[in-house]
N, C-alpha and C positions, 0 to 999 in steps of 0.2 A: 504494500500500500504506500502511496506517496505521502511524504511528510506534509502535515497541515501548514507548515511555515515555508516549505520549499518543495513544490511539486516535482522537481527534477531529482529529488533524493528519495530513497526508499526508507520507510520507517516501520519495518516489521509487517505483520499481518495478524489475522485472528489467531490467538494463542501462539504467536511466533514473534521473537525478538531479533532485531538486527544488532549483532554484538560487535563491540570494538575492544581492542586491547591496547594498553599503554606499553610500548616496548622498553620504556625507561624504568618500569617497575617490574622487578623480578619476583616470581612467586616465592613464598617462604620455603626454605629447604626442609626436608624431612628431619626429624630429630635423630641424634646420634648418641652412642654411648661414650660419655666423657672418658678419655684415657687416664684422667687423673690430674687435679691441680698440682702445682709445683710441690714436689716432695712426696706426692702420693702416686700410687700405681693402681690402675684399675684391674681387678681380678676377674671381672665378668659377672654373670648373673648367678646368684646363690639362692638356694631354697631357704624358706623361713617358716617352717611348720612345726607344730608341737611346741617344744621348748624353744625360746627365742634363740636365733643364731647369734645375735648381739644383744646382750642382756639389758643395756641401758638406753632408754629413750630419752632424747634431749630436745630441748626447745632451741629454735634458731631465730636469728634476727628477723623480725617481720612475721613470725609465725608460719604455720604450715602453708598458708596461701602464697607465701613468697619463697618457698624452699627451692634451693639450687644445690648442685653437688658441692660448689665452693663453700656455701654457707654451712653445710653439714660437716664437711671435712674440717673447716675452721673450728667449729664447735668441739669436735672430737679432739683435735690437736690441742685446743685450750685445756681440755680435761686430761691431757696426757694419755690418750687412748691410742692403741696401735691400729685398730680397725674402725672404719666408718662405713655405714650402709644407708642407702636411701630407698624408701619403699612407698608404694601406693601414692606416688606423685607428691606427697606432702609430709612424709615421716622420716625422721633421722634417728639412727641408732649407733651406739658406740660400745666398744668393749676391747679387752686385750686378748680374748680368746673367742673362737667360734665354737658354740656349744650346740647341744641337742641333736648331734648327728647330722647337722646341716652342712651343705657343701655346694659345689658347682651344680647347677640345675641340669637334669638329664636332657632337657630339651634346649640346652644352650641359651641363647639370648632371647628366645621366643617369648618367655613369660615376663621378661622385663620390658614391658611395652607401653608404659604410661609416661608421657612427658612430664617434666617437673612443673609444678604449679608456678614457680617463679621464673622459669626459662623453658619455653616450649621447644627450644632447639636441642635439648638434651633429655635423656631418659632418667627417671627416678624410680626404678624398680617396677613392680606391678603387684597384683594380688598374691600375697605369700611369696614374693620374690624381692630380693635385694640386689641393687647394683652395688657391689662390694669393692671397697678401696682399702689399701694397706699403706701405712706411713713408713717411709724409709725402709731400713732393714733391721730395726731394733726389735727388742722383745717387749718393751713397754712395761708399765706397772699399773696395778689397779688403784684408782684414786681413792683416797681415804677421807676426803671431805667433800662438802657440797658447796664450797665457797665460790665456785665458778658461776659467773652471771649467766653463762650459756647453758647451765644445767640446773634448772630451778627445782631441785629435789625438795619435797615437803619436809618441814620441821615440825608439822603439827601431827595430830592423832587421826585426822580424817573426820573428826566430828564437826558438826555444823550447828549453828543456833538459828532459831527463827524458822524452822521447817514447818510446813503445814501439819495440822493434826493428823496423826496416824502414819506419817512418813518416818522411816528409820533406815539406817545404814544396814545393807545386807551382805557386804563383803566385796572382795576384789576378784573379779571374774576375768577369765581368758576370753579375749575377743578375736574374731577372724580366723579361728582354727578351722571352722567350716563355713565362714561367712560372718557377717555382722550379727551380734547377738541382740541388738536393738536396731530396728530397721529404719527408724525415722531420725535423720540427723538435722539438728538445728545449725544455723550459720556459726562458723567459728567466731570466738570472741576473745579479744585480748584482755577483757575484764571478767572472764568467766569465774564464777564461784559455785560452790555446791548449791547455795540458795538460789542463785539466778537460774541455774539449769533446771532445778526442781520446779521453780516457778514457771519456766517456759513450758515444761511438760504438762504441768497442771492446767495451764491456760489452753493447751491443745487437747485436753481430755484424756491424757495418758496417766497411768498409775505406776510406771517404772521410769526412772531417770538414770542415766549413766554418764559419767565424766571420763574423758580419755585425753591423754597427751596434752594436758594443761589447758587447752583452748577448745576442746571438742565436747559437744553436748548431744546426747542421743536419748530418744524417748521410745517407749513401747508399752505393751500391757503384759509382757512376759519375756523371759529370757529364751531366745530362740537359737536355732542352729546348734543345739547341743552344748550351749555354753556351760562351763564348769568353773568352780572356784579355783583360783590360782594356787600353786603349791605353797605360796607364802603371801601373807598380807603385804609384806614389803615390796612385792612386785608392783603394787600401786604406789610409786614413789615419786611421781611428778607433781610439783606444786601447782595449784590452780593459778592461772595467769592473773586473776583478779585478787587473789589472797594467798600469799605464800605460806600461810599457816595451815592451809587446807590441802588435802590430797585430791588431785583430779586425775586418777588413773595413772597410766604409764604407756609404754609402747605396747600396743595390742593388749592392754589391760584396762578394764573399766571399773571405776568405783561405782557400785550399784546402790541406789536408794529406791525404796518402794513404799507404797501405801498398802498396809496389811500384809497378807502372806504372799511371798514371791513365787510366781508360777515359773517353772523351768521345764522346757520341752526337751524331748529326746533329740539326738542328732537327726537332721533331716535325711530322708531316703526317697527314692523314686516311688511314686504312688503306683501300687499294683492292685489294689482292691478299691471297691467303691467307685469304680470308673463308670462314666455314662455309657449307655448302650452296650455295644459289643467290642469295646476297645481293649487291647492287650498291650502291656508294656513289652518292648522288644530290646531295649538296651540303650547304650550311649554310643553315638556315632560322631564322626568328624563332619565339619562342613566340607564342601567340595574342593577340588583342586583348582589352582589358578584363580583364586578368589571367587569361585562360583558358589552361589548358595544352592543347597540341596533343593529347597522349595522357595518359590518366589513370593508367595502370598504371606505377608508378615503383619502381625497385629501386636502393637506394643501396649502393655498395661503396667504402669509403674507401681500400681498398688493392688491389682486384682487378678494377676495371671496365675492360673492353676491348671493342672491337667484337666480338671473337670470343665472349666470355662473354655479352655483352648480347644479341647477335642469335641465338645458340644458344638462349637462354632464350625469346626471342620466338617463334621458329619452333617450338620444342617445344610451345608452347601455342597454335599456330595463328594467330599474328599475322604479317602480311606487310608490316608497316612497323615500324621501330624506330629509335631514335637515342640518342645520349649527350649529356649536358649537364654543365657545371661539372666535368668530369673524372671525377666519381665517380657520376653519376646515369645510369641506364639507363631508357629508356621503351619501351613496346610498345603498338602500336595498329593502326589501319587507315589506309589511304592517304586515304580520303575525309575523315578527321578533320582533315587539314592545312588544307584550304580552309574547312571548317566552323568552325575555330577562328579564322580570319582570319590565319593564318600567311603570311609572305611570304619570298621568297628574300633571304638576307643575304649580304654580302661574305664570301668565304672567310676573310678575315683576322679576322672576328668570332669564328670558331670556333678559339680559340687556346689552349685549356687542355688540357694533356697528360692522357692517360688515367691514372687512379690505378693501374691494373694494368700499364701498359706505357708509359713516358714517351716511347717512340719515336713514338707516335701521338697524334693529337688526338681529344678526346672533347668537342666542343662548346665552349661558352663561357658567359659570363653571359647568361642568357635566350636562348641560341643552341643549336640542336641540329645535330649532325652526323648526318644521317639517311640511312637505307638502305632499300632496297626489295627484297623477295623477287621475283625475276624468272624463276624456274623454274616447273615445274609447280605450279599452285596447291596450297597446303597443305590446302585444303578446298574443296568445292563443295556449296553448298546448292541444292536444287531449289525452285522457286516455282510449283507447279502452279496452274492457273486453273480456274474453273468447277467442275464436279462433281468434278474430280480433287483439289480442295482440301478436299473435305468441307464440312460446315456444322454450325454450332450451331443448336439449335432448342429453344424452350420445350417442356417435356414436360408438367408439371403444377404447379399451385400447391401449396406444401408446408404442413405443419402444425407443423413443428419445424425447428430448426437442428441438423442431425445432427452428432454427433461421430464416428460410425462407421457405415458401411453395409456390408451383406452380401447377395449374391444367395442366396436360400434354395433348397434342393433341392425345395421345393414350388412353384417357379415364381414366387414372390413376392420382395419385397425388404424386408429388415429394417433399420430405422433406430433408433439410440439417441442420446439427447442428454443433456448434463449438466444437472443441476438448475439452475434460475435463469437459463438462457439465453433461453428462449423465453417464450411466454405463461404467465401465472400458472396456468392450468388444464392445462398440459402434463402428460402422464402419464409422460414420459421415454422412451417407446419406442413405435414404430409399425410397422405392416406395410403395404406398398403393393402393391395388386393392380391391375395396369394393364388388366385386363379392363374396369374401370370408369373409364377415363381421362377420360371426359366427365362423371363424377359424383364430385366431390372427396369428398363425404361417404362414399360407398361405397368409394372407392378406398383411403382411409386407415383402417386399423383401429387403435384405441388399444390399446396394451399397457402393461405396468407393470413397473418395477423398484423394489426397496426401498431401495437405496443408490445413491450418486452414481457414475455410470460415467465421470465426467470423466477423460479421458486414460487409458483402460483399453485392454486388448488383447482381440481376438476371433479365434477360428478355428472352422472347421467340423469336428466330430468324425468319425472314421471308423466310428462305429456304424451300424447298418443303417437308421437313419432320418435321418441327417445332422443330428443336434442341433448347435446353436451354443453355444459357451461364451464368456462374457465374464468377464475377470479383472482385478482391481485397481480402483483409483479414487483419489480425491485426498485424503481425510481420514477420520479416525475408522474406523468399521466398513467404509467404502467401500474403504479400502486393502487389506483382506483379502477383499473380495467375490469370490465365485464365483457366476455367474448362468448358468442353462442354459435354453435354449428348444428345444422339439421342434416343428419346422415341420410343420404339418398342413394339410389342405385342398389346394387346387390353384387355378390361375387360374379365377376365376368360381365356385369352390366355397368356401364360408365356412370360415375357420379359427377354432378356439376355444381352442387352447393359448396359454399365456402364459409369460413368464419366471418361473422358479422360483429362489428364493434364501432361504437361512437361515444367516446368518453365525454363529449359535450352534452350528450343526451342521457346516457345510461352509465352510472358509475356507483362505486361503493360510497358509503357515507364517510368512511375513514380509510385512508390508504393502508394497504396491508401487504407485507412481504413475509412469506412462510405462513400463510393462514391454512386452516382446514375448513372443509365444508361438508354438509350433510343435509339430507331431506328429513324434515321433522314430520311428526304424525299428523299435523294439520295441513301438510302439503307445502309449507313454506321452506325456503332455503336458509339454513343456519350457517353463518360464517363466523369463525372464532379465531382470535389471536393474531399474531404476526408482529412485525416491526414496521416502523415508519421509514422504510428505505434501507439501503445497505448499511448494516451495523448501526442503525439509527435507534431512537428510543422505542421502548415497547409500545404495543397497542393492546393493553390488557383488557380487552372488551369483546363483546359479540355484537352482531347486528343481523337483521333479517332482510331477506329479499323475497318478493319485490318490496321496495321501500314505498310505504303509503304516501300519497300526495301530501306534501307539506309536513310529513311525519318524520320522527327520529326514533329509530329502533335500537340505538346503541345502548348497551348495558355494560357498565364497568364491572370487572371481575378482579377483586382484590387478590385472589390466589394466583392469578397470572402475573400480576404486578410483583408479588412477593417472590416468585420463582423465576423471574426474568434473569438471564436470557436462555434458560435451559428448558423452555416449555413450548418451543415453536413446533408447528405442525402437530398440535395435540391430537390424540386419538379420540374419536367421537363415535358413539353407538347409541341407538335407540333401544331402550328396554321398556317393558310394560309400565314401570313406575315413573319413567322420565328419561333423562339424557345422561349417559355415562361419559365423563370426560377424564382422560388420562393425560397427565402432563408432568414433566420432570420425573419425580419418583412418587407422585401422589395420584390419587383417584377419588372422585366423588360423583354423586348423582345429583343432577339439577332438576328442579321442577320445570316442566316443559312450558309453563305459562309465565311464571314470575322469574324463572331462572335463579331462584334462591336455592341454596344447598339444602337438600333433604337428607343426605347421608354422606359422611366422610369416612372413607375406608382407611385401614392402617396403611402406613407408608409401604411402598413396594420394597422388597429386599433388593439389595444392590450386589456388590461383589463381596466375597468372603472377608476381605480386609478393608472394605470401604462401603459403609451403608449409604453413603451419599451418591453412589453411582446412579445415573439417570437413564431414562428410556426414550425420551423424545429429543428432537433436534436441538442442539448439535451433538448430544450424546446418543445418537440415533440408533434405536432398536426398531423392531417391527411388531405389529399387533394384528390380531384377528379375533373374531368371535368363533368359538367352537360350534359344531353343528347343533341345530335344534331339530328335535324329532317330534312328530305327531304323537300324542295330542298336544304337545307344546306346553306342558304344565311344569316342566323342570326349569329352575332358574338358568339364565344364560351364563355361560362361562367365557371370560375374556382371557386370551393367551397373549403374552408379550415375550419376545425372545431377543436376547442381545441388548446392547447398549454400551455405555462407557462411563468413565469418571471425568470429573473436571480436572484441570491441571495436567497430570501426566497422561491422561487419555488411555487408561488401562481398559481394554475392551472386556465386556462381560461374557461369562461362559455359562450362562444359565437361561432357562425359560421360567417364567412365573405365570400362574393362573389363579383366578379367583371368580367367585360368583357374587357380583356386586349387590344383588338383591337378596342374598341369603340373610338370615336373621343376624348372624355374627360372621360376616365375611372375613376370611383369612387367606393369606397367600400360600400357594403350594409351589415349591421350588424344585425344578428338575435340572440337573447339570447337563450341559450340552457337550458334545465331543470336542469342541474347540471354541475359543473366544471368537466373538463376531460383533462388529459394529458396522454401520451403514449397510445393513443387510435388507433383504426383501423376503416376504413370505407370500405364497400363493395357495389359496384353497383349491383342492381338487374335487371333482364330482363324486369320488367315492368316500368323501368324508375325511380324507387325510390332508396334510399340508406339506408343501415343499418350502424349506428354508434354504436360501441360497444368496449368492453375491456377498460383497462386503470385504472387510479386512480383519486381521487378527489384532490390530493395535491402532489407536488413534481416536479421532472424532470426525464428524462431518465437516466438510469445507475443502477448499482447494489446497492440495498438498498436505493435508493434516492427518492422513491415515497411511499406514505402511503394512506390508506383508499381506497381499491379497489372499483372501480365503477362497480357494478354488473348489471346495467340496460342497456338495449338496447333502442336505439331511432331510429325511422323511419323518414327519411327526404323525403318529397314529393315535388319536385320542381314545380309540376303542380298546387299547391295551392298558394294562395296569400302569399307574404312575411310576415313573423312573424306569419303565421298560418300553417307552413309546418311540424312541428315536433309532433310526437306522441310518448308517453312514453309507451314502449312495455314491454315484459316479462323480468324477472330477471333470472340470473343464480346464482348458489351457488359456482361457481368456480372462484377464483381470477385469472384474466388474466392481468398481469402487464408487466414489461419489457420483451422484446422478445416474445410477443404474436403476433398472426397472424389471419387474416380472409380472406378467398377467396370464390369466387362463384363456387359452384359445378355444375356438368352437369345436375343435376335435379332441379336446381334453389334454393336449400338451401344454407346456408352459413356455411362453415367449419371453426370452431374456434379451435385454437390450441396454444400450447406453454405457457410459463410464466417462467421466470428465474430470480426472484427478488433478491434472495440471501440476504434477509432481516431478517432472523431468525424468521419470523412470518408466511409467506405464502410459500407453498411448490413449488419446481421446478415441473412443471406440465407436466405429460405424457399424461393425458387423452385428447382425441379428442372429442369435442362436435359438434353439429350442432345447428344453429338457424333456426327454421322453420318459414318462413314468412307466413302471413295469407293465401296466395293463395295455400299453401301446407298443411294446417291444415286438420284434419279429417272432413269429411262432405263437403269439397269443391269439385267443379267439377273436373272430371278427366282431366289430361292434354291432349291437342290435340297431335296427332302424325302426322309425315310427313316423306316423303322420298325425297332425293335430289341426283341427279347424279353428277352434276358439283360442286366440292368443291374447285375449283381453279379459282377465279374470276378476270376478268380484270375490270378496272375502267369504270363505266357507262354501263357495260354489263347487259343484261336481263337474269335472272336466273329462271328456272322453278322448282317449288316445288309442289309435290303431297301431298295433305292433305288426310291422311288415317283415321282420326277420329277427331271429334270435330264439334260443331255447330258454324262455323265460319261466322257469319253474317257480322262482321266488324273485319276482321283479322288484326293483326299487326305483324311485324317482328322486332326483335332487334338483334343487333350485339354487342357482349360484348368482348372487347379486351382481349387477353391472358395476364394475370397478374401474377406478383410475389410479394408476400406480406412480408414486413419486416419493422419494425420501423415506422409504420404509413404510409409508402410509398407503393403504389400499382403500381409498374413500369409496364407500358404497358396498364393500364386501359384506356378505352374509351367506350362510349355508343353511338350507332348510331341507328336511326330508319329510315331505307330506305323506299322508296316508294314500296307499294305492292298492287296488284290488283288480283282479283280472278274471274274465270269463272267456276262455279261448284266447283270441288275439285282441279282444277288446278290453281295455283297461280303463278304470275310473280313478282319477286323482281328485282328492279333496283339497281345495285351496286352503292356505293358512287362514286361521279364523279371524284375525283382526290386525289393525295397524300397529299395535304394541308388540306383537310377535313378528310381524312382517311389515315394515314401513312400505308405503306405496312406492312402486318403481318397477324397473325392468330386471328380469332374471333370465339366465340361461337355464333352460329345462333340459336335463339329461335323463334318459332311461338306462338303468343299469341291469345287465345280465350277469349276476354274480359280481365279480370285481370289475367287469368290463363296461365302461360307459359308452353310450351312443355318441354321435355328434349332437350338438345342442341346437335348440330353437329358442329364440328370444320370445318371452311372454311378458305381458304387463299385468301387475297385480295391484288392486286397490284404486285404480283410476287416478284422477288428477283433481283432488279436492281443493287444492290451492289455486286452481285455474291458471296454472303456469302456461298453459297452451295459448292463452290470450296475451301473454306478456313477452316482451315489452311492446307497448302500443306506440311504436314509432314507424314512420314510413320506410326507413332503411333497414328494418328488421322484419324477417318473415316469421309469421306465427301460424301454427297449425290449427288453432282453436281447441275446443274441449269436447 
């Protein structure tokens, strides 16, 4: 995008930054292990577990927050110590001997990985690891006094005055043998006293307080991580920074005070019982090689991470492997990712960090995962059909435009519209495809014309008696207000002559809209919802109705669209018996069809396993459908939404969710998909199944904002049990990214078109493909054929159909709503299976009962012989109660009447 202050310069784009670097500023160097200040020699990384390697913790100038190697060695030299060690970024220890069986760490320098608090360019040990230094070559002597100002050893008894009622000293406890024994640390204080630490813990609602290393205060409700009393009270020998007559712990020693009886827990261990569902502990493993994570989905909980919470989240989202790391990190993934990442089994002792949510249990360690496997009934089962059962992609015809939106017309042809400036310079912006001439591209494509730019507009088929199409909105200027109407004429092999009609000076929206949605309401009016005021402009959080009454204003403000801007564009709209379902961002509600007030708000949609804020509508674009409705149409309707993405990083969603909005207590059912998918499409098939196809594995909608094309098709069969409904079908070789479409053809195949990624990698796509479902593959039964005289149905009417071929022992009929496909939104889609009975070759279909079950409009009627559908015939159901056939009443618009 051009800079607002200089149009000749580029200033990023949507979710994209133009970055610059200053060559005169060099990045900070990685920290190193100090070889030793003058007179000192670095010995490497030493263990410090059990009994202290260096017995004496000392305070340094500036406190722990300012610690450097130089400050620690200076303090130890001043106390006539031979050895100095720095640990945990801010702790200094001194001694004349190395004790407790400690020595060079078996993993070398790996565990000394924490930069010094006072100098990020050098390391100061790590958890239970010391960067060790030795002075000169002498043997040293043990100091006999505490006169050094650098070693403030307490001269008091450790007692304190003025403690709250019930508080008392409980002893000197070993800290950090298995992790911190009190998990909540207050800010270090150079004025710390026993009284001030206890007061801070009381104020935070805790009943245990601990002082350590002169300046550190910790709080909790019990001693955790297997904390035990030190071998001697004298281990807590460091004076409080704020009162040298009081003892405030020592190096890895805490002076513990508590109210009432002190609770002490056992050393933490991996949780192996009381686990949710069918999870089983498998052991401690390393992270992957080359800095690869075993599992990419990460959830951080600094105070609530447990095996129970982590694994429940994993299984809720369909993951059968999971683990915890660093105490507070939860990971979810698949078992095969362990080997793929190069992870190996690690000693159980490496997983030594207590869970942040329950210190009785261990949640991994540094680059170590406590991992678990789901060992019960699989959480999902995906089918992998082979051969004809997997369907196939096939090239259909070379295209003449890069369509933005496609619609199957009631005239048996297919209408394409494209945005200006996308295709060839001589593009007319609209075309009609007649597959009768599939071998002659020139005859197959009829140029049509629009007057304003249809970029990111909406389309539906009107319920008037000729099935006109209306296209609404656009991206700038007059286009934003555009209303374009096409009357499909001709038939396959018979020339069409009508064109799009448009005059923004006569007929236009009340509010300009880019990325709106449209729907036919139960009163026959046209509902238009949402959008923006032009390219990346302010939101239009409102709805309006067409036709606009003379002198009237039908705009209704929708606060929930304003609140969720800009993640609610192209909202999903569906008619249900009680009103209008609208899905936007990660929310859904039902609106009253007259007042448009909210009559029910559903729970928020689930997102990604690690991000509940993932969305489902543009630009976090998923795709949505209504699942089939079956006679007698008494069951609540089910909405299915698949894919989506997150804000920011654009992590594509790997699940489908479904709900019944009109249920008494609607909840979301989540089913994991075989792959992540964003900017995808979904097409309803006449046998009641759904094809999920197109899109990317990563990113969001927009030019150049998605990567890794998803070339696989997935078949979703709602007749199967939940989590067993998806089959991994055939692949294409054509990337179908932003601005791709998929619609149901009259022969039951899926027409796949478009792709306008503008990413410098994948082409703008002219080719038109078909996905051939299994029922149309070679060798399958021939489709049944039928004739029908009455193609204009009233609700509840009995309709006669003559079967002219097919062995129809158990015939079915399906009605597929006329759809327009754009941006994952199939406006007008609906699948109904009406009642059908046959006597010989004469069948009677009972039309759907009312407009709440079946909004008025045009439907493709298919007759099915087992799994095999016929070719379709368009029928109209419910008439034209809104009298759209008389609209618009302008001389340059043709109207069919009612």
